[in-house]
All heavy atoms as a GROMACS GRO file, in nm:
protein
  613
    1GLY      N    1   0.078  -0.116  -0.005
    1GLY     CA    2   0.004   0.000  -0.004
    1GLY      C    3   0.092   0.124  -0.008
    1GLY      O    4   0.207   0.122  -0.011
    2TYR      N    5   0.021   0.245   0.010
    2TYR     CA    6   0.088   0.362   0.001
    2TYR      C    7   0.156   0.400   0.134
    2TYR      O    8   0.099   0.380   0.251
    2TYR     CB    9  -0.018   0.480  -0.036
    2TYR     CG   10   0.050   0.609  -0.026
    2TYR    CD1   11   0.150   0.651  -0.111
    2TYR    CD2   12   0.008   0.703   0.076
    2TYR    CE1   13   0.210   0.772  -0.102
    2TYR    CE2   14   0.071   0.823   0.084
    2TYR     CZ   15   0.173   0.862   0.000
    2TYR     OH   16   0.232   0.985   0.007
    3ASP      N   17   0.283   0.437   0.127
    3ASP     CA   18   0.349   0.468   0.255
    3ASP      C   19   0.401   0.615   0.235
    3ASP      O   20   0.478   0.646   0.146
    3ASP     CB   21   0.472   0.370   0.267
    3ASP     CG   22   0.561   0.405   0.387
    3ASP    OD1   23   0.542   0.496   0.455
    3ASP    OD2   24   0.655   0.311   0.405
    4MET      N   25   0.387   0.698   0.341
    4MET     CA   26   0.431   0.839   0.328
    4MET      C   27   0.578   0.845   0.316
    4MET      O   28   0.637   0.935   0.252
    4MET     CB   29   0.386   0.910   0.461
    4MET     CG   30   0.405   1.061   0.439
    4MET     SD   31   0.346   1.121   0.288
    4MET     CE   32   0.485   1.204   0.223
    5ASN      N   33   0.652   0.746   0.366
    5ASN     CA   34   0.800   0.745   0.352
    5ASN      C   35   0.847   0.728   0.209
    5ASN      O   36   0.964   0.751   0.171
    5ASN     CB   37   0.855   0.637   0.448
    5ASN     CG   38   0.857   0.683   0.594
    5ASN    OD1   39   0.885   0.808   0.623
    5ASN    ND2   40   0.836   0.584   0.678
    6ASP      N   41   0.755   0.672   0.120
    6ASP     CA   42   0.792   0.663  -0.015
    6ASP      C   43   0.832   0.795  -0.075
    6ASP      O   44   0.933   0.808  -0.150
    6ASP     CB   45   0.667   0.603  -0.096
    6ASP     CG   46   0.638   0.456  -0.066
    6ASP    OD1   47   0.729   0.395  -0.001
    6ASP    OD2   48   0.540   0.408  -0.100
    7PHE      N   49   0.752   0.897  -0.040
    7PHE     CA   50   0.784   1.035  -0.099
    7PHE      C   51   0.932   1.076  -0.042
    7PHE      O   52   1.009   1.121  -0.116
    7PHE     CB   53   0.684   1.137  -0.052
    7PHE     CG   54   0.723   1.278  -0.077
    7PHE    CD1   55   0.739   1.322  -0.208
    7PHE    CD2   56   0.755   1.361   0.025
    7PHE    CE1   57   0.785   1.455  -0.235
    7PHE    CE2   58   0.802   1.491  -0.001
    7PHE     CZ   59   0.809   1.535  -0.130
    8ALA      N   60   0.949   1.059   0.084
    8ALA     CA   61   1.072   1.096   0.149
    8ALA      C   62   1.193   1.030   0.076
    8ALA      O   63   1.290   1.098   0.043
    8ALA     CB   64   1.074   1.062   0.296
    9LYS      N   65   1.177   0.895   0.057
    9LYS     CA   66   1.293   0.822  -0.010
    9LYS      C   67   1.311   0.871  -0.154
    9LYS      O   68   1.421   0.880  -0.196
    9LYS     CB   69   1.253   0.673  -0.002
    9LYS     CG   70   1.269   0.603   0.124
    9LYS     CD   71   1.235   0.457   0.111
    9LYS     CE   72   1.177   0.401   0.236
    9LYS     NZ   73   1.071   0.303   0.216
   10ARG      N   74   1.197   0.882  -0.222
   10ARG     CA   75   1.212   0.912  -0.358
   10ARG      C   76   1.270   1.047  -0.381
   10ARG      O   77   1.349   1.069  -0.476
   10ARG     CB   78   1.068   0.899  -0.422
   10ARG     CG   79   1.074   0.864  -0.571
   10ARG     CD   80   0.967   0.785  -0.617
   10ARG     NE   81   0.989   0.645  -0.615
   10ARG     CZ   82   0.910   0.547  -0.680
   10ARG    NH1   83   0.797   0.592  -0.736
   10ARG    NH2   84   0.937   0.426  -0.675
   11LEU      N   85   1.223   1.138  -0.302
   11LEU     CA   86   1.273   1.275  -0.319
   11LEU      C   87   1.432   1.277  -0.302
   11LEU      O   88   1.513   1.334  -0.374
   11LEU     CB   89   1.215   1.371  -0.215
   11LEU     CG   90   1.272   1.516  -0.219
   11LEU    CD1   91   1.241   1.582  -0.354
   11LEU    CD2   92   1.201   1.604  -0.104
   12ARG      N   93   1.476   1.203  -0.194
   12ARG     CA   94   1.614   1.195  -0.166
   12ARG      C   95   1.695   1.130  -0.286
   12ARG      O   96   1.793   1.181  -0.329
   12ARG     CB   97   1.650   1.110  -0.033
   12ARG     CG   98   1.789   1.124   0.014
   12ARG     CD   99   1.799   1.081   0.161
   12ARG     NE  100   1.734   0.945   0.186
   12ARG     CZ  101   1.632   0.923   0.269
   12ARG    NH1  102   1.569   1.020   0.328
   12ARG    NH2  103   1.583   0.801   0.278
   13ILE      N  104   1.634   1.024  -0.332
   13ILE     CA  105   1.695   0.955  -0.450
   13ILE      C  106   1.713   1.041  -0.570
   13ILE      O  107   1.821   1.050  -0.633
   13ILE     CB  108   1.625   0.826  -0.479
   13ILE    CG1  109   1.647   0.720  -0.373
   13ILE    CG2  110   1.663   0.763  -0.620
   13ILE    CD1  111   1.541   0.605  -0.383
   14ILE      N  112   1.606   1.114  -0.611
   14ILE     CA  113   1.610   1.179  -0.740
   14ILE      C  114   1.692   1.316  -0.722
   14ILE      O  115   1.752   1.357  -0.814
   14ILE     CB  116   1.475   1.221  -0.803
   14ILE    CG1  117   1.383   1.306  -0.711
   14ILE    CG2  118   1.399   1.084  -0.844
   14ILE    CD1  119   1.249   1.336  -0.779
   15ARG      N  120   1.696   1.366  -0.598
   15ARG     CA  121   1.783   1.481  -0.571
   15ARG      C  122   1.929   1.437  -0.582
   15ARG      O  123   2.004   1.516  -0.649
   15ARG     CB  124   1.750   1.530  -0.420
   15ARG     CG  125   1.856   1.648  -0.393
   15ARG     CD  126   1.835   1.705  -0.256
   15ARG     NE  127   1.847   1.602  -0.141
   15ARG     CZ  128   1.970   1.559  -0.098
   15ARG    NH1  129   2.081   1.590  -0.154
   15ARG    NH2  130   1.966   1.470   0.004
   16LYS      N  131   1.963   1.327  -0.527
   16LYS     CA  132   2.107   1.280  -0.536
   16LYS      C  133   2.141   1.251  -0.677
   16LYS      O  134   2.252   1.270  -0.721
   16LYS     CB  135   2.124   1.167  -0.443
   16LYS     CG  136   2.131   1.217  -0.298
   16LYS     CD  137   2.164   1.096  -0.203
   16LYS     CE  138   2.193   1.145  -0.062
   16LYS     NZ  139   2.208   1.035   0.039
   17LYS      N  140   2.038   1.188  -0.751
   17LYS     CA  141   2.078   1.162  -0.884
   17LYS      C  142   2.111   1.282  -0.975
   17LYS      O  143   2.189   1.278  -1.065
   17LYS     CB  144   1.948   1.092  -0.952
   17LYS     CG  145   1.969   0.949  -0.983
   17LYS     CD  146   1.846   0.904  -1.072
   17LYS     CE  147   1.811   0.763  -1.049
   17LYS     NZ  148   1.681   0.721  -1.093
   18LYS      N  149   2.046   1.389  -0.933
   18LYS     CA  150   2.081   1.525  -1.009
   18LYS      C  151   2.202   1.584  -0.949
   18LYS      O  152   2.248   1.691  -0.997
   18LYS     CB  153   1.961   1.612  -0.988
   18LYS     CG  154   1.864   1.635  -1.105
   18LYS     CD  155   1.783   1.751  -1.103
   18LYS     CE  156   1.685   1.759  -1.216
   18LYS     NZ  157   1.724   1.840  -1.333
   19GLY      N  158   2.258   1.535  -0.842
   19GLY     CA  159   2.377   1.584  -0.779
   19GLY      C  160   2.363   1.709  -0.707
   19GLY      O  161   2.448   1.793  -0.697
   20LEU      N  162   2.239   1.723  -0.650
   20LEU     CA  163   2.207   1.848  -0.578
   20LEU      C  164   2.215   1.819  -0.424
   20LEU      O  165   2.192   1.716  -0.382
   20LEU     CB  166   2.062   1.887  -0.609
   20LEU     CG  167   2.031   1.930  -0.756
   20LEU    CD1  168   1.890   1.948  -0.765
   20LEU    CD2  169   2.101   2.062  -0.777
   21THR      N  170   2.254   1.922  -0.359
   21THR     CA  171   2.245   1.924  -0.210
   21THR      C  172   2.104   1.970  -0.169
   21THR      O  173   2.032   2.021  -0.250
   21THR     CB  174   2.344   2.030  -0.142
   21THR    OG1  175   2.301   2.161  -0.182
   21THR    CG2  176   2.487   1.995  -0.176
   22GLN      N  177   2.071   1.945  -0.043
   22GLN     CA  178   1.938   1.989   0.001
   22GLN      C  179   1.925   2.140  -0.018
   22GLN      O  180   1.820   2.193  -0.049
   22GLN     CB  181   1.914   1.948   0.147
   22GLN     CG  182   1.893   1.797   0.166
   22GLN     CD  183   1.873   1.752   0.306
   22GLN    OE1  184   1.928   1.826   0.399
   22GLN    NE2  185   1.816   1.647   0.330
   23LYS      N  186   2.032   2.213   0.009
   23LYS     CA  187   2.028   2.357   0.000
   23LYS      C  188   2.012   2.401  -0.147
   23LYS      O  189   1.927   2.485  -0.170
   23LYS     CB  190   2.158   2.418   0.053
   23LYS     CG  191   2.164   2.566   0.073
   23LYS     CD  192   2.296   2.619   0.114
   23LYS     CE  193   2.295   2.761   0.141
   23LYS     NZ  194   2.242   2.798   0.280
   24GLN      N  195   2.085   2.332  -0.242
   24GLN     CA  196   2.066   2.367  -0.387
   24GLN      C  197   1.926   2.347  -0.425
   24GLN      O  198   1.862   2.427  -0.496
   24GLN     CB  199   2.163   2.285  -0.462
   24GLN     CG  200   2.310   2.336  -0.449
   24GLN     CD  201   2.414   2.245  -0.509
   24GLN    OE1  202   2.394   2.118  -0.508
   24GLN    NE2  203   2.515   2.292  -0.569
   25LEU      N  204   1.872   2.227  -0.396
   25LEU     CA  205   1.731   2.196  -0.429
   25LEU      C  206   1.639   2.298  -0.374
   25LEU      O  207   1.543   2.350  -0.445
   25LEU     CB  208   1.694   2.058  -0.378
   25LEU     CG  209   1.548   2.019  -0.418
   25LEU    CD1  210   1.518   2.032  -0.572
   25LEU    CD2  211   1.514   1.885  -0.356
   26ALA      N  212   1.658   2.334  -0.246
   26ALA     CA  213   1.567   2.436  -0.184
   26ALA      C  214   1.564   2.567  -0.266
   26ALA      O  215   1.460   2.624  -0.286
   26ALA     CB  216   1.615   2.460  -0.037
   27VAL      N  217   1.681   2.611  -0.301
   27VAL     CA  218   1.697   2.745  -0.382
   27VAL      C  219   1.625   2.718  -0.506
   27VAL      O  220   1.539   2.808  -0.561
   27VAL     CB  221   1.846   2.771  -0.398
   27VAL    CG1  222   1.856   2.888  -0.508
   27VAL    CG2  223   1.903   2.819  -0.270
   28GLU      N  224   1.639   2.609  -0.583
   28GLU     CA  225   1.575   2.584  -0.710
   28GLU      C  226   1.426   2.590  -0.708
   28GLU      O  227   1.372   2.626  -0.805
   28GLU     CB  228   1.621   2.448  -0.771
   28GLU     CG  229   1.769   2.433  -0.809
   28GLU     CD  230   1.798   2.519  -0.930
   28GLU    OE1  231   1.705   2.541  -1.017
   28GLU    OE2  232   1.916   2.568  -0.944
   29VAL      N  233   1.368   2.532  -0.598
   29VAL     CA  234   1.221   2.524  -0.594
   29VAL      C  235   1.156   2.629  -0.494
   29VAL      O  236   1.035   2.619  -0.466
   29VAL     CB  237   1.174   2.377  -0.558
   29VAL    CG1  238   1.230   2.283  -0.666
   29VAL    CG2  239   1.221   2.345  -0.422
   30GLY      N  240   1.235   2.723  -0.445
   30GLY     CA  241   1.181   2.821  -0.364
   30GLY      C  242   1.135   2.769  -0.225
   30GLY      O  243   1.033   2.820  -0.178
   31ALA      N  244   1.209   2.673  -0.168
   31ALA     CA  245   1.170   2.618  -0.047
   31ALA      C  246   1.294   2.659   0.048
   31ALA      O  247   1.394   2.709   0.010
   31ALA     CB  248   1.165   2.468  -0.048
   32SER      N  249   1.271   2.619   0.180
   32SER     CA  250   1.390   2.638   0.268
   32SER      C  251   1.461   2.504   0.275
   32SER      O  252   1.402   2.399   0.258
   32SER     CB  253   1.330   2.671   0.416
   32SER     OG  254   1.269   2.561   0.470
   33GLU      N  255   1.588   2.519   0.313
   33GLU     CA  256   1.667   2.397   0.334
   33GLU      C  257   1.611   2.301   0.438
   33GLU      O  258   1.604   2.189   0.425
   33GLU     CB  259   1.815   2.432   0.368
   33GLU     CG  260   1.914   2.311   0.374
   33GLU     CD  261   2.056   2.356   0.408
   33GLU    OE1  262   2.081   2.477   0.429
   33GLU    OE2  263   2.138   2.268   0.414
   34ARG      N  264   1.561   2.368   0.545
   34ARG     CA  265   1.496   2.298   0.652
   34ARG      C  266   1.372   2.229   0.595
   34ARG      O  267   1.334   2.111   0.640
   34ARG     CB  268   1.461   2.383   0.766
   34ARG     CG  269   1.393   2.322   0.876
   34ARG     CD  270   1.493   2.248   0.974
   34ARG     NE  271   1.416   2.164   1.068
   34ARG     CZ  272   1.386   2.038   1.058
   34ARG    NH1  273   1.430   1.964   0.952
   34ARG    NH2  274   1.323   1.975   1.150
   35GLY      N  275   1.301   2.294   0.514
   35GLY     CA  276   1.189   2.225   0.459
   35GLY      C  277   1.211   2.108   0.380
   35GLY      O  278   1.147   1.998   0.396
   36ILE      N  279   1.312   2.112   0.293
   36ILE     CA  280   1.360   1.995   0.214
   36ILE      C  281   1.407   1.881   0.308
   36ILE      O  282   1.371   1.764   0.290
   36ILE     CB  283   1.471   2.033   0.108
   36ILE    CG1  284   1.424   2.138   0.013
   36ILE    CG2  285   1.519   1.908   0.043
   36ILE    CD1  286   1.314   2.089  -0.082
   37GLN      N  287   1.482   1.915   0.404
   37GLN     CA  288   1.525   1.823   0.509
   37GLN      C  289   1.401   1.745   0.572
   37GLN      O  290   1.402   1.629   0.589
   37GLN     CB  291   1.598   1.882   0.626
   37GLN     CG  292   1.748   1.902   0.609
   37GLN     CD  293   1.815   1.987   0.706
   37GLN    OE1  294   1.746   2.047   0.801
   37GLN    NE2  295   1.942   2.008   0.692
   38SER      N  296   1.301   1.825   0.607
   38SER     CA  297   1.191   1.767   0.673
   38SER      C  298   1.108   1.679   0.587
   38SER      O  299   1.055   1.574   0.630
   38SER     CB  300   1.098   1.874   0.740
   38SER     OG  301   1.036   1.955   0.649
   39TYR      N  302   1.106   1.702   0.454
   39TYR     CA  303   1.044   1.617   0.350
   39TYR      C  304   1.114   1.490   0.346
   39TYR      O  305   1.065   1.378   0.346
   39TYR     CB  306   1.043   1.676   0.214
   39TYR     CG  307   0.968   1.809   0.197
   39TYR    CD1  308   0.994   1.889   0.090
   39TYR    CD2  309   0.866   1.842   0.285
   39TYR    CE1  310   0.922   2.015   0.072
   39TYR    CE2  311   0.794   1.966   0.269
   39TYR     CZ  312   0.826   2.048   0.165
   39TYR     OH  313   0.763   2.165   0.145
   40GLU      N  314   1.257   1.499   0.336
   40GLU     CA  315   1.334   1.373   0.321
   40GLU      C  316   1.342   1.284   0.445
   40GLU      O  317   1.364   1.165   0.427
   40GLU     CB  318   1.474   1.423   0.275
   40GLU     CG  319   1.475   1.481   0.139
   40GLU     CD  320   1.616   1.483   0.076
   40GLU    OE1  321   1.719   1.443   0.144
   40GLU    OE2  322   1.627   1.538  -0.038
   41ILE      N  323   1.315   1.342   0.560
   41ILE     CA  324   1.316   1.250   0.678
   41ILE      C  325   1.175   1.206   0.706
   41ILE      O  326   1.146   1.140   0.807
   41ILE     CB  327   1.383   1.309   0.801
   41ILE    CG1  328   1.320   1.431   0.845
   41ILE    CG2  329   1.530   1.326   0.770
   41ILE    CD1  330   1.382   1.494   0.969
   42GLY      N  331   1.074   1.243   0.621
   42GLY     CA  332   0.933   1.204   0.643
   42GLY      C  333   0.868   1.273   0.761
   42GLY      O  334   0.774   1.235   0.813
   43GLU      N  335   0.921   1.386   0.795
   43GLU     CA  336   0.871   1.465   0.909
   43GLU      C  337   0.752   1.550   0.862
   43GLU      O  338   0.650   1.578   0.937
   43GLU     CB  339   0.980   1.557   0.964
   43GLU     CG  340   0.965   1.633   1.092
   43GLU     CD  341   1.073   1.710   1.131
   43GLU    OE1  342   1.090   1.827   1.090
   43GLU    OE2  343   1.160   1.654   1.207
   44ARG      N  344   0.756   1.594   0.738
   44ARG     CA  345   0.648   1.682   0.677
   44ARG      C  346   0.622   1.646   0.544
   44ARG      O  347   0.712   1.604   0.471
   44ARG     CB  348   0.687   1.826   0.694
   44ARG     CG  349   0.654   1.891   0.826
   44ARG     CD  350   0.659   2.051   0.813
   44ARG     NE  351   0.683   2.092   0.681
   44ARG     CZ  352   0.748   2.199   0.647
   44ARG    NH1  353   0.793   2.280   0.738
   44ARG    NH2  354   0.761   2.244   0.516
   45ASN      N  355   0.498   1.669   0.504
   45ASN     CA  356   0.464   1.659   0.362
   45ASN      C  357   0.453   1.796   0.296
   45ASN      O  358   0.408   1.894   0.361
   45ASN     CB  359   0.325   1.593   0.344
   45ASN     CG  360   0.327   1.459   0.397
   45ASN    OD1  361   0.427   1.388   0.400
   45ASN    ND2  362   0.209   1.402   0.434
   46PRO      N  363   0.489   1.812   0.167
   46PRO     CA  364   0.475   1.931   0.090
   46PRO      C  365   0.327   1.970   0.074
   46PRO      O  366   0.255   1.879   0.058
   46PRO     CB  367   0.557   1.916  -0.034
   46PRO     CG  368   0.543   1.771  -0.055
   46PRO     CD  369   0.539   1.706   0.081
   47ALA      N  370   0.298   2.093   0.062
   47ALA     CA  371   0.163   2.141   0.021
   47ALA      C  372   0.157   2.106  -0.125
   47ALA      O  373   0.258   2.089  -0.192
   47ALA     CB  374   0.154   2.295   0.039
   48PHE      N  375   0.032   2.102  -0.182
   48PHE     CA  376   0.008   2.069  -0.316
   48PHE      C  377   0.098   2.153  -0.420
   48PHE      O  378   0.167   2.098  -0.504
   48PHE     CB  379  -0.130   2.091  -0.358
   48PHE     CG  380  -0.216   1.977  -0.321
   48PHE    CD1  381  -0.362   1.989  -0.320
   48PHE    CD2  382  -0.171   1.849  -0.273
   48PHE    CE1  383  -0.440   1.885  -0.279
   48PHE    CE2  384  -0.256   1.744  -0.240
   48PHE     CZ  385  -0.392   1.770  -0.243
   49ASP      N  386   0.107   2.276  -0.400
   49ASP     CA  387   0.185   2.361  -0.498
   49ASP      C  388   0.328   2.331  -0.489
   49ASP      O  389   0.390   2.328  -0.599
   49ASP     CB  390   0.151   2.512  -0.469
   49ASP     CG  391   0.190   2.559  -0.337
   49ASP    OD1  392   0.208   2.480  -0.234
   49ASP    OD2  393   0.189   2.686  -0.302
   50GLN      N  394   0.385   2.296  -0.374
   50GLN     CA  395   0.518   2.264  -0.365
   50GLN      C  396   0.548   2.124  -0.430
   50GLN      O  397   0.650   2.105  -0.489
   50GLN     CB  398   0.567   2.251  -0.214
   50GLN     CG  399   0.710   2.227  -0.193
   50GLN     CD  400   0.798   2.359  -0.225
   50GLN    OE1  401   0.811   2.444  -0.141
   50GLN    NE2  402   0.861   2.358  -0.348
   51LEU      N  403   0.452   2.033  -0.407
   51LEU     CA  404   0.465   1.894  -0.472
   51LEU      C  405   0.475   1.909  -0.623
   51LEU      O  406   0.552   1.847  -0.689
   51LEU     CB  407   0.348   1.817  -0.423
   51LEU     CG  408   0.348   1.660  -0.463
   51LEU    CD1  409   0.470   1.599  -0.406
   51LEU    CD2  410   0.223   1.595  -0.412
   52ILE      N  411   0.377   1.992  -0.683
   52ILE     CA  412   0.375   2.020  -0.820
   52ILE      C  413   0.507   2.080  -0.862
   52ILE      O  414   0.564   2.046  -0.970
   52ILE     CB  415   0.254   2.112  -0.855
   52ILE    CG1  416   0.124   2.031  -0.831
   52ILE    CG2  417   0.268   2.154  -0.995
   52ILE    CD1  418   0.001   2.111  -0.828
   53THR      N  419   0.561   2.176  -0.798
   53THR     CA  420   0.684   2.238  -0.832
   53THR      C  421   0.802   2.150  -0.832
   53THR      O  422   0.879   2.142  -0.922
   53THR     CB  423   0.714   2.361  -0.725
   53THR    OG1  424   0.610   2.453  -0.730
   53THR    CG2  425   0.844   2.422  -0.757
   54LEU      N  426   0.798   2.050  -0.728
   54LEU     CA  427   0.910   1.954  -0.724
   54LEU      C  428   0.899   1.853  -0.842
   54LEU      O  429   0.997   1.823  -0.914
   54LEU     CB  430   0.900   1.876  -0.600
   54LEU     CG  431   0.951   1.946  -0.473
   54LEU    CD1  432   0.907   1.878  -0.342
   54LEU    CD2  433   1.102   1.956  -0.468
   55ALA      N  434   0.778   1.810  -0.867
   55ALA     CA  435   0.750   1.718  -0.987
   55ALA      C  436   0.794   1.782  -1.123
   55ALA      O  437   0.858   1.726  -1.205
   55ALA     CB  438   0.607   1.679  -0.989
   56ASP      N  439   0.756   1.913  -1.135
   56ASP     CA  440   0.791   1.986  -1.256
   56ASP      C  441   0.938   2.002  -1.266
   56ASP      O  442   1.002   1.984  -1.373
   56ASP     CB  443   0.728   2.121  -1.259
   56ASP     CG  444   0.583   2.121  -1.290
   56ASP    OD1  445   0.530   2.020  -1.345
   56ASP    OD2  446   0.522   2.231  -1.280
   57TYR      N  447   1.006   2.036  -1.158
   57TYR     CA  448   1.154   2.058  -1.150
   57TYR      C  449   1.230   1.937  -1.193
   57TYR      O  450   1.320   1.933  -1.280
   57TYR     CB  451   1.200   2.102  -1.016
   57TYR     CG  452   1.345   2.113  -1.010
   57TYR    CD1  453   1.413   2.227  -1.080
   57TYR    CD2  454   1.430   2.025  -0.945
   57TYR    CE1  455   1.545   2.234  -1.068
   57TYR    CE2  456   1.564   2.037  -0.939
   57TYR     CZ  457   1.634   2.148  -1.010
   57TYR     OH  458   1.762   2.159  -1.010
   58PHE      N  459   1.179   1.815  -1.149
   58PHE     CA  460   1.250   1.686  -1.176
   58PHE      C  461   1.189   1.628  -1.300
   58PHE      O  462   1.238   1.519  -1.352
   58PHE     CB  463   1.240   1.592  -1.058
   58PHE     CG  464   1.325   1.627  -0.940
   58PHE    CD1  465   1.271   1.676  -0.826
   58PHE    CD2  466   1.463   1.618  -0.948
   58PHE    CE1  467   1.352   1.703  -0.714
   58PHE    CE2  468   1.550   1.659  -0.840
   58PHE     CZ  469   1.493   1.694  -0.724
   59ASP      N  470   1.091   1.678  -1.356
   59ASP     CA  471   1.018   1.634  -1.477
   59ASP      C  472   0.972   1.486  -1.453
   59ASP      O  473   0.990   1.403  -1.534
   59ASP     CB  474   1.118   1.643  -1.596
   59ASP     CG  475   1.040   1.637  -1.729
   59ASP    OD1  476   0.916   1.680  -1.734
   59ASP    OD2  477   1.090   1.577  -1.828
   60VAL      N  478   0.906   1.467  -1.340
   60VAL     CA  479   0.841   1.339  -1.316
   60VAL      C  480   0.696   1.366  -1.271
   60VAL      O  481   0.657   1.479  -1.241
   60VAL     CB  482   0.916   1.262  -1.198
   60VAL    CG1  483   1.057   1.229  -1.235
   60VAL    CG2  484   0.918   1.340  -1.066
   61SER      N  485   0.618   1.259  -1.276
   61SER     CA  486   0.476   1.266  -1.239
   61SER      C  487   0.471   1.276  -1.083
   61SER      O  488   0.561   1.232  -1.002
   61SER     CB  489   0.396   1.148  -1.287
   61SER     OG  490   0.429   1.032  -1.217
   62ILE      N  491   0.355   1.327  -1.035
   62ILE     CA  492   0.333   1.346  -0.892
   62ILE      C  493   0.322   1.195  -0.839
   62ILE      O  494   0.366   1.165  -0.728
   62ILE     CB  495   0.214   1.429  -0.860
   62ILE    CG1  496   0.254   1.574  -0.880
   62ILE    CG2  497   0.171   1.410  -0.717
   62ILE    CD1  498   0.136   1.667  -0.880
   63ASP      N  499   0.256   1.115  -0.911
   63ASP     CA  500   0.236   0.965  -0.869
   63ASP      C  501   0.376   0.905  -0.841
   63ASP      O  502   0.395   0.833  -0.752
   63ASP     CB  503   0.155   0.892  -0.965
   63ASP     CG  504   0.009   0.903  -0.945
   63ASP    OD1  505  -0.036   0.968  -0.844
   63ASP    OD2  506  -0.075   0.849  -1.031
   64TYR      N  507   0.470   0.932  -0.932
   64TYR     CA  508   0.597   0.876  -0.918
   64TYR      C  509   0.672   0.936  -0.792
   64TYR      O  510   0.726   0.862  -0.705
   64TYR     CB  511   0.689   0.914  -1.035
   64TYR     CG  512   0.833   0.866  -1.024
   64TYR    CD1  513   0.867   0.727  -1.035
   64TYR    CD2  514   0.930   0.958  -0.994
   64TYR    CE1  515   0.998   0.696  -1.021
   64TYR    CE2  516   1.067   0.908  -0.979
   64TYR     CZ  517   1.090   0.779  -0.982
   64TYR     OH  518   1.228   0.736  -0.969
   65LEU      N  519   0.658   1.065  -0.775
   65LEU     CA  520   0.723   1.132  -0.659
   65LEU      C  521   0.671   1.082  -0.532
   65LEU      O  522   0.746   1.065  -0.434
   65LEU     CB  523   0.701   1.284  -0.674
   65LEU     CG  524   0.797   1.376  -0.606
   65LEU    CD1  525   0.941   1.344  -0.635
   65LEU    CD2  526   0.760   1.519  -0.643
   66VAL      N  527   0.539   1.052  -0.520
   66VAL     CA  528   0.484   1.011  -0.386
   66VAL      C  529   0.485   0.857  -0.383
   66VAL      O  530   0.430   0.794  -0.284
   66VAL     CB  531   0.341   1.068  -0.362
   66VAL    CG1  532   0.349   1.219  -0.365
   66VAL    CG2  533   0.246   1.010  -0.467
   67GLY      N  534   0.537   0.783  -0.480
   67GLY     CA  535   0.561   0.631  -0.468
   67GLY      C  536   0.440   0.561  -0.503
   67GLY      O  537   0.424   0.444  -0.475
   68ARG      N  538   0.342   0.616  -0.588
   68ARG     CA  539   0.220   0.542  -0.627
   68ARG      C  540   0.245   0.470  -0.755
   68ARG      O  541   0.171   0.374  -0.790
   68ARG     CB  542   0.102   0.641  -0.645
   68ARG     CG  543   0.025   0.672  -0.514
   68ARG     CD  544  -0.066   0.791  -0.538
   68ARG     NE  545  -0.131   0.782  -0.647
   68ARG     CZ  546  -0.272   0.750  -0.657
   68ARG    NH1  547  -0.334   0.709  -0.553
   68ARG    NH2  548  -0.339   0.744  -0.774
   69THR      N  549   0.347   0.492  -0.824
   69THR     CA  550   0.389   0.428  -0.947
   69THR      C  551   0.539   0.432  -0.950
   69THR      O  552   0.606   0.522  -0.898
   69THR     CB  553   0.328   0.492  -1.067
   69THR    OG1  554   0.380   0.411  -1.194
   69THR    CG2  555   0.372   0.638  -1.101
   70ASP      N  556   0.600   0.334  -1.027
   70ASP     CA  557   0.751   0.330  -1.042
   70ASP      C  558   0.783   0.395  -1.184
   70ASP      O  559   0.900   0.395  -1.214
   70ASP     CB  560   0.793   0.188  -1.035
   70ASP     CG  561   0.792   0.140  -0.884
   70ASP    OD1  562   0.810   0.220  -0.799
   70ASP    OD2  563   0.781   0.018  -0.871
   71LYS      N  564   0.686   0.428  -1.253
   71LYS     CA  565   0.714   0.500  -1.383
   71LYS      C  566   0.719   0.651  -1.371
   71LYS      O  567   0.617   0.712  -1.334
   71LYS     CB  568   0.598   0.460  -1.493
   71LYS     CG  569   0.609   0.309  -1.527
   71LYS     CD  570   0.517   0.283  -1.653
   71LYS     CE  571   0.380   0.329  -1.631
   71LYS     NZ  572   0.286   0.230  -1.688
   72PRO      N  573   0.836   0.713  -1.407
   72PRO     CA  574   0.837   0.854  -1.377
   72PRO      C  575   0.780   0.931  -1.483
   72PRO      O  576   0.752   1.054  -1.458
   72PRO     CB  577   0.997   0.877  -1.386
   72PRO     CG  578   1.055   0.756  -1.446
   72PRO     CD  579   0.964   0.648  -1.428
   73GLU      N  580   0.744   0.875  -1.598
   73GLU     CA  581   0.683   0.961  -1.703
   73GLU      C  582   0.552   1.022  -1.665
   73GLU      O  583   0.466   0.968  -1.588
   73GLU     CB  584   0.655   0.867  -1.830
   73GLU     CG  585   0.780   0.806  -1.888
   73GLU     CD  586   0.819   0.676  -1.814
   73GLU    OE1  587   0.730   0.615  -1.751
   73GLU    OE2  588   0.938   0.650  -1.800
   74ILE      N  589   0.531   1.133  -1.720
   74ILE     CA  590   0.401   1.215  -1.696
   74ILE      C  591   0.304   1.172  -1.800
   74ILE      O  592   0.334   1.176  -1.924
   74ILE     CB  593   0.432   1.365  -1.687
   74ILE    CG1  594   0.530   1.410  -1.584
   74ILE    CG2  595   0.296   1.436  -1.677
   74ILE    CD1  596   0.597   1.527  -1.600
   75ASN      N  597   0.186   1.144  -1.763
   75ASN     CA  598   0.077   1.117  -1.860
   75ASN      C  599   0.008   1.251  -1.902
   75ASN      O  600  -0.054   1.310  -1.809
   75ASN     CB  601  -0.027   1.022  -1.806
   75ASN     CG  602   0.020   0.889  -1.777
   75ASN    OD1  603   0.100   0.836  -1.862
   75ASN    ND2  604  -0.017   0.826  -1.673
   76LYS      N  605   0.029   1.288  -2.018
   76LYS     CA  606  -0.027   1.422  -2.067
   76LYS      C  607  -0.159   1.394  -2.141
   76LYS      O  608  -0.169   1.292  -2.210
   76LYS     CB  609   0.072   1.505  -2.145
   76LYS     CG  610   0.197   1.528  -2.052
   76LYS     CD  611   0.251   1.673  -2.089
   76LYS     CE  612   0.330   1.719  -1.980
   76LYS     NZ  613   0.458   1.776  -2.018
   0.00000   0.00000   0.00000
């Protein structure tokens, strides 16, 4: 089933794949470094608009980002 930690894990994985620090990602998406940290340790969930911004930035679907599918492609 769906696990909130899926988002935390996936965000960390795709951030590292891009070679970004938490601070760099925060700057890119207009978040705080602490905010990104709290997402990655599963302490907090992003608001919808932040989730969309992250998905757009990494060019992946929201379903992929939150762990509902393993396919990163966006269905348009």
